[in-house]
C-alpha positions in Angstrom: -16.8 28.1 -10.2 -15.1 30.1 -12.9 -15.3 29.0 -16.5 -11.5 28.3 -16.6 -10.6 25.3 -14.7 -7.8 25.6 -12.3 -6.0 22.4 -13.5 -6.3 20.5 -16.7 -4.4 17.5 -17.8 -4.3 16.6 -21.4 -3.2 13.0 -22.4 -0.6 12.9 -19.8 1.7 9.7 -20.2 4.4 8.5 -17.9 6.2 5.1 -18.4 8.7 3.2 -16.4 10.6 0.1 -17.4 8.1 -2.6 -18.3 5.0 -0.6 -17.3 3.0 2.5 -18.4 2.0 4.0 -15.2 -0.1 6.8 -16.7 -1.5 6.2 -20.1 -3.1 9.3 -21.9 -4.6 10.6 -18.7 -6.9 13.6 -19.1 -8.4 15.2 -16.0 -10.0 18.7 -15.1 -10.1 20.1 -11.5 -12.4 23.1 -11.3 -11.7 26.1 -9.1 -13.1 25.8 -5.7 -13.7 22.1 -5.7 -12.7 19.1 -3.8 -11.9 16.5 -6.4 -11.4 12.8 -5.7 -8.6 10.6 -7.3 -9.8 7.0 -6.9 -8.2 3.7 -7.8 -6.7 0.6 -6.5 -3.1 0.2 -5.6 -1.1 0.4 -8.7 -3.7 2.3 -10.6 -1.3 5.2 -11.3 -2.5 7.7 -8.7 1.0 8.3 -7.0 2.7 8.7 -10.4 0.1 11.2 -11.6 0.2 13.4 -8.3 4.0 13.3 -8.4 4.0 14.6 -12.0 1.6 17.4 -11.1 3.8 18.3 -8.1 7.0 18.3 -10.0 8.7 15.2 -8.6 8.4 13.5 -12.0 8.3 14.6 -15.6 5.7 13.2 -18.0 6.8 11.5 -21.2 4.1 13.2 -23.3 1.0 15.3 -22.8 0.4 18.8 -21.4 -0.8 20.4 -18.1 -2.4 23.7 -17.7 -2.7 25.6 -14.5 -5.3 28.5 -14.6 -5.3 28.3 -18.4 -1.5 28.5 -18.8 1.0 25.9 -19.6 2.5 24.2 -16.5 5.4 22.0 -16.5 7.3 22.3 -13.2 10.9 21.2 -13.1 10.7 20.2 -9.5 8.4 20.6 -6.4 9.8 24.1 -5.6 8.7 25.2 -9.0 5.3 23.7 -8.4 4.8 25.5 -5.2 6.0 28.7 -6.6 3.2 28.3 -9.2 0.7 27.7 -6.4 0.5 23.8 -6.1 1.1 22.5 -2.6 1.1 18.9 -1.3 0.5 17.2 2.0 1.8 13.7 2.0 0.6 10.6 3.7 3.7 10.1 5.6 4.9 13.4 7.3 8.3 14.8 6.5 9.1 16.5 10.0 12.1 16.5 12.2 11.2 15.3 15.7 14.0 17.3 17.5 12.9 20.5 16.0 10.0 22.9 16.9 6.9 23.6 14.9 8.3 26.9 13.6 11.6 25.2 12.8 10.2 22.5 10.8 8.0 25.0 8.9 11.0 27.4 8.3 13.2 24.8 6.6 10.7 24.0 4.0 9.8 27.6 3.1 11.5 29.7 0.5 14.0 32.2 1.9 11.7 35.2 1.4 9.0 33.7 3.6 11.2 33.1 6.7 11.6 36.2 8.7 11.0 37.5 12.2 7.1 37.5 11.7 7.1 33.7 10.8 5.8 32.6 14.3 2.9 35.2 14.1 2.0 34.2 10.6 2.0 30.5 11.9 -0.4 31.5 14.7 -2.5 33.7 12.4 -3.0 30.8 9.9 -3.6 28.2 12.6 -6.2 30.3 14.3 -8.0 31.2 10.9 -8.5 27.4 10.1 -8.9 26.0 13.6 -5.4 24.3 13.3 -4.3 25.1 16.9 -0.5 25.0 17.0 2.2 26.2 19.4 5.0 27.4 17.2 7.5 26.6 19.9 6.4 23.0 20.7 8.9 20.2 19.7 7.5 18.0 17.1 8.3 14.8 19.1 5.8 16.0 21.7 2.9 16.3 19.3 0.1 13.8 18.4 -0.2 12.5 14.9 -3.1 14.9 14.2 -1.1 17.9 15.4 1.7 16.7 13.2 -0.6 16.8 10.3 -1.6 20.3 11.2 1.9 21.3 10.8 2.2 19.9 7.4 -1.1 21.8 6.4 -0.1 25.0 8.0 3.4 24.7 6.2 1.5 24.2 2.9 -1.0 27.1 3.6 1.8 29.6 4.3 2.8 29.3 0.7 -0.6 30.5 -0.5 -1.4 27.3 -2.8 -4.3 27.5 -5.2 -4.2 23.6 -5.6 -3.7 21.4 -2.5 -3.0 17.6 -3.2 -3.7 15.5 -0.2 -2.6 11.8 -0.2 -4.6 9.7 2.2 -4.8 12.3 4.7 -6.9 10.5 7.0 -5.1 7.2 7.2 -3.6 7.9 10.6 -6.3 10.1 12.1 -8.9 9.5 14.7 -12.6 10.1 13.8 -12.6 13.3 15.7 -9.5 14.5 13.9 -11.0 13.5 10.5 -14.1 15.6 11.2 -11.9 18.6 12.0 -9.8 18.1 9.0 -12.9 18.0 6.8 -14.1 21.4 8.3 -10.6 22.8 7.2 -10.9 21.4 3.7 -14.5 22.8 3.3 -13.3 26.2 4.4 -10.4 26.1 1.8 -13.0 25.2 -0.8 -15.1 28.0 0.1 -12.3 30.5 -0.3 -11.8 29.4 -3.9 -8.9 26.9 -3.5 -9.1 23.5 -5.0 -8.2 20.2 -3.4 -7.1 17.0 -5.3 -8.0 14.3 -2.6 -6.6 10.8 -2.7 -8.3 8.1 -0.4 -9.7 4.6 -0.6 -12.2 5.2 1.9 -15.4 5.6 0.0 -17.6 7.1 2.6 -15.1 10.0 2.9 -15.1 10.5 -0.8 -18.9 10.5 -0.9 -19.2 13.0 2.0 -16.4 15.3 1.0 -15.9 15.5 -2.8 -18.0 17.0 -5.6 -16.3 15.2 -8.4 -14.1 12.2 -8.8 -11.7 10.7 -11.5 -11.2 7.0 -11.4 -8.2 5.3 -12.6 -7.4 1.6 -13.5 -4.2 0.2 -14.6 -3.0 3.6 -15.5 -6.1 4.8 -17.4 -9.0 7.0 -16.7 -12.1 4.9 -16.7 -14.6 7.1 -15.1 -15.6 10.5 -13.8 -18.6 11.0 -11.7 -20.1 13.1 -8.8 -19.5 10.6 -5.8 -22.5 11.9 -3.9 -24.7 10.6 -6.6 -23.0 7.1 -6.5 -23.3 4.1 -4.0 -20.3 2.5 -2.6 -21.0 -0.5 -4.7 -21.0 1.6 -8.0 -17.7 3.3 -6.9 -16.1 0.1 -6.1 -17.3 -1.4 -9.5 -15.6 1.8 -11.2 -12.2 1.1 -9.3 -12.1 -2.7 -9.8 -14.1 -3.3 -12.9 -17.4 -5.0 -13.6 -16.0 -8.4 -13.4 -13.1 -10.3 -11.8 -11.3 -13.2 -13.5 -12.6 -16.6 -13.1 -11.3 -18.7 -10.4 -8.7 -20.9 -12.3 -7.7 -23.3 -9.5 -9.6 -26.5 -9.3 -10.6 -26.8 -5.5 -9.6 -29.9 -3.8 -11.1 -31.0 -0.4 -8.8 -29.4 2.3 -7.3 -31.5 4.9 -6.6 -30.7 8.6 -5.8 -27.2 9.9 -2.1 -26.4 9.4 -2.0 -22.7 10.3 -4.3 -21.2 13.0 -4.6 -17.5 14.0 -6.7 -17.0 17.1 -7.7 -13.5 18.1 -4.3 -11.8 17.2 -4.1 -8.4 18.7 -1.0 -6.5 17.9 -0.3 -2.7 18.6 1.3 -0.6 15.9 5.0 -0.1 16.5 5.2 3.4 14.9 2.7 6.2 14.6 2.2 5.3 10.9 1.6 1.6 11.6 -1.7 -0.1 12.1 -2.7 -2.2 15.1 -4.2 -5.6 14.4 -7.6 -6.1 16.1 -8.9 -9.6 17.0 -7.4 -11.2 13.7 -8.6 -14.9 13.4 -8.0 -17.3 10.4 -7.4 -21.0 9.7 -5.6 -22.3 6.6 -6.0 -26.0 6.1 -3.8 -28.5 4.3 -4.1 -28.4 0.4 -5.6 -24.8 0.6 -4.6 -21.4 -0.7 -6.2 -18.6 1.3 -5.7 -15.0 0.2 -5.7 -11.6 2.0 -6.3 -8.4 0.1 -6.6 -4.9 1.1 -5.3 -1.3 0.3 -1.6 -1.0 1.3 -1.2 0.3 4.8 -4.1 -1.5 6.5 -2.0 -3.8 8.6 -0.6 -6.1 6.0 3.0 -5.5 7.1 2.1 -6.0 10.9 0.4 -9.4 10.0 3.3 -10.7 8.0 5.6 -9.7 10.9 3.6 -11.6 13.3 3.1 -14.6 11.1 6.7 -15.1 10.5 7.9 -14.4 14.0 9.5 -11.0 13.4 7.0 -9.8 16.0 6.2 -12.0 18.9 2.7 -12.5 20.2 1.7 -12.0 23.8 0.3 -15.5 24.0 2.2 -18.4 22.4 -1.0 -20.1 21.2 -2.3 -17.0 19.3 -0.6 -18.6 16.3 -0.2 -22.4 15.8 1.2 -24.7 13.3 -0.2 -28.4 13.1 -1.5 -27.6 16.6 1.7 -26.6 18.0 1.9 -23.1 19.5 4.5 -20.9 17.9 3.3 -17.3 18.6 6.4 -16.7 20.8 8.9 -18.4 18.5 11.2 -16.5 16.3 11.7 -17.0 12.5 14.4 -19.6 12.7 12.4 -21.8 15.1 9.3 -21.5 12.8 11.4 -22.5 9.7 12.6 -25.5 11.6 8.9 -26.6 12.2 8.1 -26.3 8.4 7.2 -22.7 7.7 8.6 -20.8 4.8 7.8 -17.3 4.0 8.3 -14.6 1.1 8.4 -11.1 2.3 7.2 -8.3 0.2 10.6 -6.6 0.0 12.6 -8.9 -1.9 15.8 -7.0 -1.9 17.1 -6.5 1.7 14.4 -8.6 3.4 14.0 -11.7 1.1 17.7 -11.5 -0.2 20.8 -9.8 0.6 22.1 -7.7 -2.3 25.7 -8.1 -1.8 25.6 -11.8 -1.4 25.8 -14.5 -4.2 22.7 -16.7 -5.1 24.5 -19.6 -3.3 25.0 -17.5 -0.2 21.3 -16.4 -0.3 20.2 -19.9 -0.1 21.8 -20.1 3.3 19.7 -17.3 4.7 16.6 -19.5 5.0 17.3 -23.1 3.6 20.4 -24.2 5.7 18.2 -26.3 8.0 15.4 -27.8 5.9 17.9 -28.5 2.8 20.8 -29.6 5.1 23.1 -26.9 3.9 24.9 -26.9 7.2 26.4 -29.7 9.1 27.7 -29.8 12.4 27.8 -26.0 12.6 29.7 -25.7 9.2 28.2 -24.2 6.2 28.1 -26.7 3.2 28.7 -24.4 0.3 28.8 -27.5 -2.2 25.1 -28.3 -1.1 24.2 -24.6 -1.1 25.6 -24.2 -4.8 23.6 -27.4 -5.9 20.5 -26.0 -4.3 21.0 -22.5 -5.9 21.3 -24.2 -9.3 18.2 -26.2 -8.6 16.3 -23.0 -7.9 17.7 -21.4 -11.1 16.6 -24.3 -13.3 13.4 -24.9 -11.8 12.1 -21.3 -11.8 13.8 -20.2 -14.9 15.9 -17.6 -13.2 17.9 -15.4 -15.7 21.4 -15.3 -14.5 24.9 -16.3 -15.8 26.0 -18.1 -12.6 24.9 -18.8 -9.0 28.0 -16.9 -7.9 26.4 -13.6 -9.1 25.4 -11.2 -6.5 21.5 -11.1 -5.8 21.5 -7.4 -6.5 22.7 -7.9 -10.2 19.4 -9.7 -11.0 16.4 -8.0 -12.3 13.6 -7.5 -9.9 11.4 -10.2 -11.6 14.2 -12.7 -11.7 15.1 -12.1 -8.1 11.5 -12.5 -7.1 11.5 -16.0 -9.0 14.7 -16.8 -7.1 13.2 -16.0 -3.5 9.9 -17.8 -4.3 11.9 -20.9 -5.6 14.1 -21.0 -2.5 11.1 -21.2 -0.3 8.9 -23.4 -2.3 11.8 -25.9 -3.0 12.1 -26.5 0.8 8.8 -28.3 0.8 7.3 -26.2 3.6 4.0 -27.4 5.3 3.1 -23.7 5.7 4.0 -21.1 3.2 3.3 -17.3 3.8 3.9 -15.1 0.9 3.3 -11.3 0.3 3.1 -10.1 -3.1 4.4 -13.3 -4.7 4.2 -12.1 -8.3 5.3 -8.5 -7.7 7.3 -7.3 -10.6 7.3 -10.3 -12.8 6.0 -10.8 -16.3 2.8 -12.8 -17.1 4.5 -16.0 -18.0 6.6 -16.0 -14.9 3.4 -15.2 -12.7 1.8 -18.2 -14.2 4.7 -20.3 -13.4 4.8 -19.0 -9.7 1.0 -19.8 -9.5 1.5 -23.2 -10.8 4.4 -23.8 -8.3 2.0 -22.7 -5.3 -0.9 -24.9 -6.6 1.5 -27.9 -6.8 2.7 -27.1 -3.4 -0.8 -26.9 -1.9 -1.8 -30.2 -3.6 1.2 -31.8 -1.8 -0.4 -30.8 1.4 0.9 -27.5 2.4 -1.3 -24.7 3.8 -0.6 -21.4 1.9 -1.5 -17.8 2.8 -0.9 -15.1 0.3 -1.0 -11.3 1.2 -1.5 -9.4 -2.0 -2.9 -6.2 -3.4 -3.5 -7.8 -6.7 -7.2 -8.8 -6.7 -7.0 -10.7 -10.0 -4.1 -12.8 -8.6 -6.0 -13.7 -5.3 -9.3 -14.4 -6.9 -7.8 -16.6 -9.5 -5.4 -18.7 -7.5 -7.0 -18.8 -3.9 -9.7 -21.1 -2.6 -10.8 -18.5 0.0 -10.5 -14.9 0.4 -10.7 -12.2 3.1 -9.9 -8.4 3.2 -7.8 -6.6 5.8 -8.8 -3.1 6.5 -7.6 -0.8 9.3 -6.3 -3.8 11.2 -9.6 -5.8 10.9 -9.8 -9.0 9.0 -13.3 -9.6 7.3 -15.1 -12.9 7.2 -13.5 -15.2 4.9 -15.4 -15.9 1.5 -15.2 -18.5 -1.1 -13.2 -16.8 -4.1 -15.3 -18.2 -6.8 -18.4 -16.5 -5.2 -17.2 -13.1 -4.1 -18.5 -10.2 -6.0 -17.0 -6.8 -6.9 -19.6 -5.0 -4.7 -18.5 -7.1 -1.7 -14.8 -6.5 -2.4 -15.3 -2.8 -2.4 -17.3 -2.8 0.8 -14.9 -4.9 2.5 -11.9 -2.7 1.5 -13.8 0.2 3.1 -13.2 -1.2 6.5 -15.1 -2.5 9.4 -17.2 0.6 9.8 -18.0 0.1 6.1 -18.9 2.6 3.5 -22.5 1.9 3.8 -23.6 5.3 4.6 -26.9 6.1 2.9 -27.0 9.0 0.5 -28.8 11.1 3.2 -25.7 11.0 5.2 -23.6 13.1 2.7 -22.9 16.5 3.7 -23.1 18.7 0.6 -19.7 19.3 -0.9 -20.8 21.3 -3.7 
């Protein structure tokens, strides 16, 4: 390694309304190294790499590339300076060939009659076999990633940012990717590598920077750490004390029995033998890094995707796996989707009209086939009052509310229907601490009234403070359920690593130095 680092960040700060995403971040990436960027969801990783790649501008702080000031105005400027990025979700046109997809992303001076030959040369040099004339819709996921990498390499980057590059790859494809990355490292290029898979980090990376809540909390050589110590750096040495007073649960209200559900898209995750029971009076939490099957599980639970067998999902002993959302609501289920605008509420509809989306049956907002707007208006006002929703009138469009206030409205609409089963994804996403506490109190009261509540969230503090029991979804597998009060940080980190675990012994690590 040369004395001058390839990339240096000095007290980089970037804020958004209500949050400091990157807070005084300093980081050094040496030339010819594979450097990991670790952290939970929301730790600030995406904001940081978007800043390095020129998609965002920092509020303050300085970047240096190869010892010179670096402030790209856009991604094209970053690429021109020698910074490339391979995104987690590919940006390819299915109806176009490999060569055409590469050409549309290259600067004009790199697109010439020799392009197909250069694609073949780069592909062969790194073992990334590609046919320049193959249509992208005929390629496997692994082959599509090769297109992204070759497109990046054709621009001769010195620093390559890779965002969760193995999330959609098979084990064999992961091994081939690692061979490519080590070859790039040995040529003197540097790689900034984002992944939540701790075994990968330990096997591949010679350095790591750990972010937590927008700040750098640790730097280390991952190969000298254990999965437990890496997890502790990411999550913290302690979790918040369990604040909900556990009551004796009643009968099973929600049952999931060996749920298998194939992914709908190439970027989706298949659910594999997921089983879980939630009892009356109980709040159960499901944690996990985003993209590990949470969306698929939510869709199956609320009826947006049907199960092959009706009894795969049951409510109070009645099979509902083949029923749609409306039928499940009629039987006592309420649900809060992660995407509040567009999925939980219609932006162009008033708050009154938005009550009709889900509450017209259980709150008698429709009679003899006719909508009762008077009843809907009264219910909307009840929600606004009970959940302190800041709005001038229930005639206001949902899209006019702030994100936090709309979240409170959606939560209130579902809770005040008095469901027997409530399923909520990210219930306090985007709300302030006071509002989050109010939502938690409402969930606690609903459970004490006899409801079974299942929360799917990326916020570990939330899950471990409000939930009685806790499990982790990783790569479509659900872990054993643990009592929230007893779970440790080390257990959480290992569970989030997936069913194959990150339990590799130190001797398993290939030298990444």
